[in-house]
Biopython code that builds the backbone (N, CA, C, O; Angstrom):
import numpy as np
from Bio.PDB.StructureBuilder import StructureBuilder

atoms = [
    (1, "MET", "N", (2.689, 2.225, -6.189)),
    (1, "MET", "CA", (3.130, 3.298, -5.361)),
    (1, "MET", "C", (4.488, 2.985, -4.775)),
    (1, "MET", "O", (4.708, 1.853, -4.344)),
    (2, "PRO", "N", (5.420, 3.943, -4.736)),
    (2, "PRO", "CA", (6.741, 3.670, -4.198)),
    (2, "PRO", "C", (6.746, 3.376, -2.697)),
    (2, "PRO", "O", (5.906, 3.861, -1.939)),
    (3, "ARG", "N", (7.693, 2.592, -2.313)),
    (3, "ARG", "CA", (7.899, 2.273, -0.857)),
    (3, "ARG", "C", (9.124, 3.007, -0.369)),
    (3, "ARG", "O", (10.186, 2.921, -0.986)),
    (4, "TYR", "N", (8.992, 3.741, 0.749)),
    (4, "TYR", "CA", (10.066, 4.472, 1.331)),
    (4, "TYR", "C", (10.438, 3.860, 2.707)),
    (4, "TYR", "O", (9.545, 3.423, 3.433)),
    (5, "PHE", "N", (11.683, 3.824, 3.062)),
    (5, "PHE", "CA", (12.182, 3.235, 4.314)),
    (5, "PHE", "C", (12.787, 4.401, 5.163)),
    (5, "PHE", "O", (13.541, 5.230, 4.654)),
    (6, "PHE", "N", (12.441, 4.425, 6.413)),
    (6, "PHE", "CA", (12.866, 5.524, 7.316)),
    (6, "PHE", "C", (13.763, 4.919, 8.400)),
    (6, "PHE", "O", (13.280, 4.331, 9.367)),
    (7, "ASP", "N", (15.041, 5.069, 8.223)),
    (7, "ASP", "CA", (16.042, 4.501, 9.166)),
    (7, "ASP", "C", (16.382, 5.563, 10.175)),
    (7, "ASP", "O", (16.779, 6.662, 9.787)),
    (8, "LEU", "N", (16.245, 5.287, 11.456)),
    (8, "LEU", "CA", (16.468, 6.247, 12.543)),
    (8, "LEU", "C", (17.822, 5.989, 13.150)),
    (8, "LEU", "O", (18.201, 4.855, 13.443)),
    (9, "TRP", "N", (18.563, 7.118, 13.336)),
    (9, "TRP", "CA", (19.843, 7.108, 14.011)),
    (9, "TRP", "C", (19.684, 7.898, 15.333)),
    (9, "TRP", "O", (19.371, 9.088, 15.300)),
    (10, "VAL", "N", (19.899, 7.238, 16.502)),
    (10, "VAL", "CA", (19.861, 7.912, 17.780)),
    (10, "VAL", "C", (21.061, 7.521, 18.568)),
    (10, "VAL", "O", (21.304, 6.333, 18.783)),
    (11, "ALA", "N", (21.835, 8.503, 19.015)),
    (11, "ALA", "CA", (23.027, 8.281, 19.885)),
    (11, "ALA", "C", (23.922, 7.231, 19.231)),
    (11, "ALA", "O", (24.445, 6.363, 19.930)),
    (12, "GLY", "N", (24.117, 7.285, 17.904)),
    (12, "GLY", "CA", (24.987, 6.418, 17.237)),
    (12, "GLY", "C", (24.423, 4.982, 16.962)),
    (12, "GLY", "O", (25.113, 4.130, 16.402)),
    (13, "ASP", "N", (23.169, 4.756, 17.370)),
    (13, "ASP", "CA", (22.536, 3.457, 17.123)),
    (13, "ASP", "C", (21.573, 3.570, 15.962)),
    (13, "ASP", "O", (20.849, 4.559, 15.854)),
    (14, "LEU", "N", (21.550, 2.580, 15.095)),
    (14, "LEU", "CA", (20.671, 2.539, 13.946)),
    (14, "LEU", "C", (19.485, 1.643, 14.240)),
    (14, "LEU", "O", (19.629, 0.497, 14.666)),
    (15, "ILE", "N", (18.294, 2.207, 13.996)),
    (15, "ILE", "CA", (17.045, 1.432, 14.046)),
    (15, "ILE", "C", (16.533, 1.405, 12.576)),
    (15, "ILE", "O", (15.935, 2.360, 12.080)),
    (16, "ARG", "N", (16.793, 0.310, 11.945)),
    (16, "ARG", "CA", (16.495, 0.154, 10.529)),
    (16, "ARG", "C", (15.034, -0.194, 10.284)),
    (16, "ARG", "O", (14.467, -1.080, 10.923)),
    (17, "ASP", "N", (14.455, 0.513, 9.361)),
    (17, "ASP", "CA", (13.071, 0.256, 8.895)),
    (17, "ASP", "C", (13.104, -0.777, 7.793)),
    (17, "ASP", "O", (13.468, -0.491, 6.652)),
    (18, "ASP", "N", (12.719, -1.976, 8.155)),
    (18, "ASP", "CA", (12.685, -3.053, 7.140)),
    (18, "ASP", "C", (11.408, -3.249, 6.430)),
    (18, "ASP", "O", (11.337, -3.960, 5.428)),
    (19, "ASP", "N", (10.297, -2.566, 6.987)),
    (19, "ASP", "CA", (8.988, -2.669, 6.412)),
    (19, "ASP", "C", (8.710, -1.571, 5.387)),
    (19, "ASP", "O", (8.177, -1.848, 4.312)),
    (20, "GLY", "N", (9.066, -0.334, 5.710)),
    (20, "GLY", "CA", (8.812, 0.764, 4.843)),
    (20, "GLY", "C", (7.359, 1.150, 4.804)),
    (20, "GLY", "O", (6.497, 0.498, 5.394)),
    (21, "SER", "N", (7.107, 2.249, 4.078)),
    (21, "SER", "CA", (5.775, 2.768, 3.910)),
    (21, "SER", "C", (5.510, 3.133, 2.489)),
    (21, "SER", "O", (6.365, 3.748, 1.853)),
    (22, "GLU", "N", (4.338, 2.778, 1.942)),
    (22, "GLU", "CA", (4.008, 3.179, 0.605)),
    (22, "GLU", "C", (3.459, 4.633, 0.589)),
    (22, "GLU", "O", (2.453, 4.928, 1.235)),
    (23, "LEU", "N", (4.102, 5.482, -0.121)),
    (23, "LEU", "CA", (3.710, 6.867, -0.183)),
    (23, "LEU", "C", (3.633, 7.282, -1.656)),
    (23, "LEU", "O", (4.283, 6.664, -2.499)),
    (24, "PRO", "N", (2.841, 8.329, -1.983)),
    (24, "PRO", "CA", (2.673, 8.638, -3.341)),
    (24, "PRO", "C", (3.921, 9.215, -4.091)),
    (24, "PRO", "O", (4.096, 9.007, -5.292)),
    (25, "ASP", "N", (4.783, 9.955, -3.313)),
    (25, "ASP", "CA", (5.983, 10.564, -3.935)),
    (25, "ASP", "C", (7.022, 10.993, -2.908)),
    (25, "ASP", "O", (6.814, 10.895, -1.699)),
    (26, "LEU", "N", (8.146, 11.472, -3.428)),
    (26, "LEU", "CA", (9.258, 11.947, -2.593)),
    (26, "LEU", "C", (8.750, 13.106, -1.726)),
    (26, "LEU", "O", (9.125, 13.150, -0.555)),
    (27, "THR", "N", (7.980, 13.984, -2.177)),
    (27, "THR", "CA", (7.509, 15.136, -1.391)),
    (27, "THR", "C", (6.790, 14.665, -0.143)),
    (27, "THR", "O", (6.992, 15.207, 0.944)),
    (28, "GLN", "N", (5.946, 13.650, -0.304)),
    (28, "GLN", "CA", (5.264, 13.091, 0.831)),
    (28, "GLN", "C", (6.189, 12.438, 1.801)),
    (28, "GLN", "O", (6.002, 12.542, 3.013)),
    (29, "SER", "N", (7.216, 11.744, 1.276)),
    (29, "SER", "CA", (8.220, 11.148, 2.140)),
    (29, "SER", "C", (8.925, 12.159, 3.012)),
    (29, "SER", "O", (9.216, 11.889, 4.177)),
    (30, "ARG", "N", (9.201, 13.326, 2.449)),
    (30, "ARG", "CA", (9.840, 14.409, 3.205)),
    (30, "ARG", "C", (8.987, 14.876, 4.315)),
    (30, "ARG", "O", (9.469, 15.098, 5.425)),
    (31, "THR", "N", (7.701, 15.036, 4.042)),
    (31, "THR", "CA", (6.728, 15.442, 5.059)),
    (31, "THR", "C", (6.668, 14.439, 6.225)),
    (31, "THR", "O", (6.694, 14.806, 7.399)),
    (32, "VAL", "N", (6.589, 13.167, 5.844)),
    (32, "VAL", "CA", (6.533, 12.101, 6.805)),
    (32, "VAL", "C", (7.809, 12.095, 7.675)),
    (32, "VAL", "O", (7.756, 11.944, 8.896)),
    (33, "ALA", "N", (8.933, 12.263, 7.006)),
    (33, "ALA", "CA", (10.259, 12.280, 7.723)),
    (33, "ALA", "C", (10.277, 13.433, 8.751)),
    (33, "ALA", "O", (10.628, 13.228, 9.913)),
    (34, "ALA", "N", (9.923, 14.556, 8.340)),
    (34, "ALA", "CA", (9.963, 15.744, 9.228)),
    (34, "ALA", "C", (8.993, 15.583, 10.400)),
    (34, "ALA", "O", (9.354, 15.870, 11.542)),
    (35, "GLU", "N", (7.787, 15.136, 10.137)),
    (35, "GLU", "CA", (6.811, 14.917, 11.211)),
    (35, "GLU", "C", (7.232, 13.811, 12.172)),
    (35, "GLU", "O", (7.085, 13.953, 13.386)),
    (36, "THR", "N", (7.734, 12.757, 11.658)),
    (36, "THR", "CA", (8.228, 11.638, 12.461)),
    (36, "THR", "C", (9.355, 12.059, 13.336)),
    (36, "THR", "O", (9.326, 11.811, 14.542)),
    (37, "LEU", "N", (10.385, 12.710, 12.757)),
    (37, "LEU", "CA", (11.505, 13.141, 13.555)),
    (37, "LEU", "C", (11.116, 14.186, 14.633)),
    (37, "LEU", "O", (11.685, 14.168, 15.724)),
    (38, "SER", "N", (10.244, 15.010, 14.371)),
    (38, "SER", "CA", (9.777, 16.019, 15.319)),
    (38, "SER", "C", (9.096, 15.315, 16.488)),
    (38, "SER", "O", (9.317, 15.657, 17.650)),
    (39, "SER", "N", (8.266, 14.329, 16.161)),
    (39, "SER", "CA", (7.623, 13.593, 17.251)),
    (39, "SER", "C", (8.594, 12.797, 18.115)),
    (39, "SER", "O", (8.457, 12.762, 19.338)),
    (40, "ILE", "N", (9.579, 12.153, 17.477)),
    (40, "ILE", "CA", (10.576, 11.382, 18.209)),
    (40, "ILE", "C", (11.368, 12.258, 19.121)),
    (40, "ILE", "O", (11.525, 11.932, 20.298)),
    (41, "ILE", "N", (11.874, 13.356, 18.630)),
    (41, "ILE", "CA", (12.714, 14.206, 19.448)),
    (41, "ILE", "C", (11.972, 14.811, 20.645)),
    (41, "ILE", "O", (12.576, 15.023, 21.696)),
    (42, "CYS", "N", (10.696, 15.086, 20.503)),
    (42, "CYS", "CA", (9.929, 15.590, 21.614)),
    (42, "CYS", "C", (9.607, 14.479, 22.702)),
    (42, "CYS", "O", (9.334, 14.780, 23.863)),
    (43, "ASP", "N", (9.657, 13.263, 22.271)),
    (43, "ASP", "CA", (9.406, 12.172, 23.230)),
    (43, "ASP", "C", (10.648, 11.634, 23.871)),
    (43, "ASP", "O", (10.549, 10.773, 24.745)),
    (44, "MET", "N", (11.873, 12.117, 23.465)),
    (44, "MET", "CA", (13.081, 11.666, 24.054)),
    (44, "MET", "C", (13.227, 12.080, 25.506)),
    (44, "MET", "O", (12.827, 13.188, 25.863)),
    (45, "ASP", "N", (13.770, 11.252, 26.331)),
    (45, "ASP", "CA", (14.018, 11.677, 27.741)),
    (45, "ASP", "C", (15.401, 12.196, 27.928)),
    (45, "ASP", "O", (16.244, 12.116, 27.034)),
    (46, "ASP", "N", (15.632, 12.732, 29.102)),
    (46, "ASP", "CA", (16.956, 13.362, 29.312)),
    (46, "ASP", "C", (18.160, 12.458, 29.264)),
    (46, "ASP", "O", (19.293, 12.936, 29.213)),
    (47, "ARG", "N", (17.937, 11.160, 29.279)),
    (47, "ARG", "CA", (19.070, 10.210, 29.252)),
    (47, "ARG", "C", (19.715, 10.191, 27.857)),
    (47, "ARG", "O", (20.860, 9.770, 27.698)),
    (48, "HIS", "N", (18.978, 10.642, 26.877)),
    (48, "HIS", "CA", (19.497, 10.655, 25.479)),
    (48, "HIS", "C", (19.906, 12.106, 25.122)),
    (48, "HIS", "O", (19.310, 13.083, 25.577)),
    (49, "ALA", "N", (20.947, 12.180, 24.288)),
    (49, "ALA", "CA", (21.241, 13.409, 23.699)),
    (49, "ALA", "C", (20.048, 13.698, 22.782)),
    (49, "ALA", "O", (19.611, 12.824, 22.033)),
    (50, "ARG", "N", (19.541, 14.887, 22.841)),
    (50, "ARG", "CA", (18.324, 15.170, 22.059)),
    (50, "ARG", "C", (18.774, 15.553, 20.648)),
    (50, "ARG", "O", (18.650, 16.702, 20.225)),
    (51, "GLU", "N", (19.284, 14.585, 19.957)),
    (51, "GLU", "CA", (19.690, 14.824, 18.598)),
    (51, "GLU", "C", (19.564, 13.423, 17.958)),
    (51, "GLU", "O", (19.987, 12.408, 18.510)),
    (52, "CYS", "N", (18.957, 13.441, 16.763)),
    (52, "CYS", "CA", (18.801, 12.215, 15.983)),
    (52, "CYS", "C", (18.628, 12.560, 14.529)),
    (52, "CYS", "O", (18.421, 13.726, 14.192)),
    (53, "SER", "N", (18.706, 11.585, 13.669)),
    (53, "SER", "CA", (18.509, 11.803, 12.275)),
    (53, "SER", "C", (17.716, 10.666, 11.646)),
    (53, "SER", "O", (17.702, 9.558, 12.181)),
    (54, "LEU", "N", (17.074, 10.912, 10.550)),
    (54, "LEU", "CA", (16.296, 9.921, 9.855)),
    (54, "LEU", "C", (16.813, 9.898, 8.420)),
    (54, "LEU", "O", (16.828, 10.925, 7.742)),
    (55, "SER", "N", (17.232, 8.733, 7.966)),
    (55, "SER", "CA", (17.661, 8.599, 6.598)),
    (55, "SER", "C", (16.504, 7.927, 5.809)),
    (55, "SER", "O", (15.925, 6.937, 6.256)),
    (56, "VAL", "N", (16.207, 8.463, 4.697)),
    (56, "VAL", "CA", (15.121, 7.956, 3.863)),
    (56, "VAL", "C", (15.664, 7.359, 2.583)),
    (56, "VAL", "O", (16.436, 7.986, 1.858)),
    (57, "ARG", "N", (15.229, 6.091, 2.310)),
    (57, "ARG", "CA", (15.704, 5.394, 1.149)),
    (57, "ARG", "C", (14.527, 4.715, 0.465)),
    (57, "ARG", "O", (13.450, 4.537, 1.034)),
    (58, "ASP", "N", (14.795, 4.338, -0.815)),
    (58, "ASP", "CA", (13.830, 3.566, -1.517)),
    (58, "ASP", "C", (14.559, 2.345, -2.060)),
    (58, "ASP", "O", (15.654, 2.033, -1.592)),
    (59, "ALA", "N", (13.991, 1.656, -3.020)),
    (59, "ALA", "CA", (14.620, 0.445, -3.574)),
    (59, "ALA", "C", (15.947, 0.696, -4.211)),
    (59, "ALA", "O", (16.743, -0.234, -4.339)),
    (60, "THR", "N", (16.242, 1.969, -4.639)),
    (60, "THR", "CA", (17.471, 2.291, -5.303)),
    (60, "THR", "C", (18.551, 2.721, -4.377)),
    (60, "THR", "O", (19.722, 2.752, -4.756)),
    (61, "GLY", "N", (18.173, 3.069, -3.113)),
    (61, "GLY", "CA", (19.197, 3.528, -2.142)),
    (61, "GLY", "C", (18.808, 4.765, -1.423)),
    (61, "GLY", "O", (17.643, 5.164, -1.428)),
    (62, "LEU", "N", (19.779, 5.385, -0.798)),
    (62, "LEU", "CA", (19.574, 6.604, 0.010)),
    (62, "LEU", "C", (19.092, 7.759, -0.825)),
    (62, "LEU", "O", (19.661, 8.058, -1.875)),
    (63, "LEU", "N", (18.008, 8.435, -0.349)),
    (63, "LEU", "CA", (17.454, 9.562, -1.009)),
    (63, "LEU", "C", (17.855, 10.902, -0.304)),
    (63, "LEU", "O", (18.280, 11.867, -0.940)),
    (64, "PHE", "N", (17.697, 10.893, 0.987)),
    (64, "PHE", "CA", (18.025, 12.082, 1.796)),
    (64, "PHE", "C", (18.047, 11.741, 3.296)),
    (64, "PHE", "O", (17.568, 10.695, 3.734)),
    (65, "SER", "N", (18.614, 12.659, 4.038)),
    (65, "SER", "CA", (18.630, 12.524, 5.555)),
    (65, "SER", "C", (18.191, 13.832, 6.153)),
    (65, "SER", "O", (18.462, 14.918, 5.641)),
    (66, "VAL", "N", (17.506, 13.680, 7.252)),
    (66, "VAL", "CA", (17.001, 14.846, 8.016)),
    (66, "VAL", "C", (17.575, 14.746, 9.442)),
    (66, "VAL", "O", (17.530, 13.669, 10.036)),
    (67, "MET", "N", (18.069, 15.751, 9.958)),
    (67, "MET", "CA", (18.613, 15.819, 11.332)),
    (67, "MET", "C", (17.822, 16.783, 12.200)),
    (67, "MET", "O", (17.341, 17.817, 11.734)),
    (68, "ALA", "N", (17.700, 16.424, 13.467)),
    (68, "ALA", "CA", (17.011, 17.303, 14.399)),
    (68, "ALA", "C", (17.671, 17.275, 15.724)),
    (68, "ALA", "O", (18.166, 16.241, 16.173)),
    (69, "SER", "N", (17.681, 18.439, 16.369)),
    (69, "SER", "CA", (18.244, 18.463, 17.734)),
    (69, "SER", "C", (17.340, 19.459, 18.537)),
    (69, "SER", "O", (16.653, 20.318, 17.986)),
    (70, "GLU", "N", (17.403, 19.274, 19.819)),
    (70, "GLU", "CA", (16.663, 20.162, 20.720)),
    (70, "GLU", "C", (17.600, 20.612, 21.808)),
    (70, "GLU", "O", (18.214, 19.802, 22.503)),
    (71, "VAL", "N", (17.698, 21.869, 21.940)),
    (71, "VAL", "CA", (18.534, 22.484, 22.975)),
    (71, "VAL", "C", (17.690, 22.686, 24.238)),
    (71, "VAL", "O", (16.667, 23.371, 24.235)),
    (72, "LEU", "N", (18.165, 22.060, 25.310)),
    (72, "LEU", "CA", (17.386, 22.192, 26.576)),
    (72, "LEU", "C", (17.964, 23.395, 27.370)),
    (72, "LEU", "O", (19.157, 23.495, 27.657)),
    (73, "ALA", "N", (17.056, 24.250, 27.680)),
    (73, "ALA", "CA", (17.432, 25.477, 28.442)),
    (73, "ALA", "C", (17.731, 25.059, 29.894)),
    (73, "ALA", "O", (16.883, 24.460, 30.556)),
    (74, "LYS", "N", (18.847, 25.354, 30.345)),
    (74, "LYS", "CA", (19.308, 25.080, 31.754)),
    (74, "LYS", "C", (19.575, 26.436, 32.377)),
    (74, "LYS", "O", (19.810, 27.420, 31.675)),
    (75, "SER", "N", (19.539, 26.479, 33.670)),
    (75, "SER", "CA", (19.856, 27.692, 34.399)),
    (75, "SER", "C", (21.353, 28.073, 34.198)),
    (75, "SER", "O", (22.239, 27.267, 34.480)),
    (76, "TRP", "N", (21.610, 29.259, 33.726)),
    (76, "TRP", "CA", (22.919, 29.696, 33.551)),
    (76, "TRP", "C", (23.437, 30.350, 34.835)),
    (76, "TRP", "O", (22.674, 30.919, 35.616)),
    (77, "PRO", "N", (24.773, 30.249, 35.030)),
    (77, "PRO", "CA", (25.269, 30.897, 36.296)),
    (77, "PRO", "C", (24.923, 32.352, 36.310)),
    (77, "PRO", "O", (25.058, 33.056, 35.309)),
    (78, "GLY", "N", (24.459, 32.811, 37.497)),
    (78, "GLY", "CA", (24.131, 34.268, 37.643)),
    (78, "GLY", "C", (22.663, 34.470, 37.413)),
    (78, "GLY", "O", (22.206, 35.601, 37.578)),
    (79, "GLN", "N", (21.878, 33.483, 37.047)),
    (79, "GLN", "CA", (20.455, 33.690, 36.838)),
    (79, "GLN", "C", (19.669, 33.332, 38.045)),
    (79, "GLN", "O", (18.443, 33.447, 38.041)),
]
sb = StructureBuilder()
sb.init_structure("model")
sb.init_model(0)
sb.init_chain("A")
sb.init_seg("    ")
for serial, (resi, resn, name, xyz) in enumerate(atoms, 1):
    if name == "N":
        sb.init_residue(resn, " ", resi, " ")
    sb.init_atom(name, np.array(xyz, "f"), 0.0, 1.0, " ", f" {name:<3s}", serial, name[0])
structure = sb.get_structure()
């Protein structure tokens, strides 16, 4: 079974996945990437820009990247 590595970029900092996860195929790695990124961005506090990306690679190199951001609704002037 292939091993996929999920490297997280938050506020310009890289959190490298050195262990990886064994998954059946690329389709499953896309699902895991989307679910992981969604969970991470929901857990971020206000000290961080709510934007991050996940780069997915295998033994041959980079396969794809996914980016997520959350826009926080603030009171607009006049509201």
